[in-house]
C-alpha positions, 0 to 999 in steps of 0.5 A: 125165211120161206117167205122171203125165198118165195118172193126172190122167185117171184121178183125174178120170174114176174120182173118186178122192179121192186124200187117202184114200189118205194121211190115215191116215198123217197122225195130226196132220193135217199135210200131212206123211208119210214118203217110204215112206208116200207111196210105198205111197199113190201105188202104190195110187192108180195101180194096175194100170191106170196103173202108175208106174215105180220112177224116176217114183215117185221123181222125184214123191216128190223134187218133194214133199219137204218141208225135214224130208225128209218128203213134202207129199202135201197138195200133191201131192193138190192138185194132182191133184184140181185137174188139170181145174179151177181151185179158188175159181173163183167169187172168180175168174171170169175166170180162164184154164181148161185144157180137154182135148183131147175124148176125153181124159176119156172111157173108152177101149175095150179093144184087142183082136186084129185077127181079134177086133176084126173079129168084135166089128164084125160082131156090133155090126153084126148087133146094129144091124141089129136095133135099126133094124129093131125101131125102138128109139130107147134102149138105155139103158131096158133096161140101167137094169132091172139097174142098182139101185144108187145114182146109176144107175152106167150098169153091169151085171154080165157076166151081166146084159149077155149076157142082154141080148144074148141078147134082142137076138138069139138066135142070138149065140154065148157066144164073140161075148159074150165078146168084146163083154165083153172090148172094153167092160169096165171 
């Protein structure tokens, strides 16, 4: 289904460890949990970014249901976490590996209404001109100062982003900053 296909990408892009959502329900570590526990875990994984319909959730649960009526969450987790790779590839280096289409795993920009899209494009053009005039070759070092976390997440808060935008263009209005934030926020 399209919902589960969207979940593959989300699990991969966000590095979601699906097992963590089910393991607390499996005290004996048997790989099986009740259907209701599976549905709760699946809803937590999906969240608001990619909500699945009740029918899709029911279909997924039925697909992984075992002979005793419980759901084999380990098979589901294995399937989700290995959607874009082949496990134990080192033992079978000639295996055919599925390649997702270009851009399928990249974060997508938010869609705004047409008037806001035009305004964002105008603001980005002004910023692009500034960067070109000043011959700034890389913007990342400016943002890196604010990205103090471990592993450099390449993410900054909205206030930090606004400060940097104002550094590049003093005349940038609060509304323009908010539009750019809405366009590129995760």
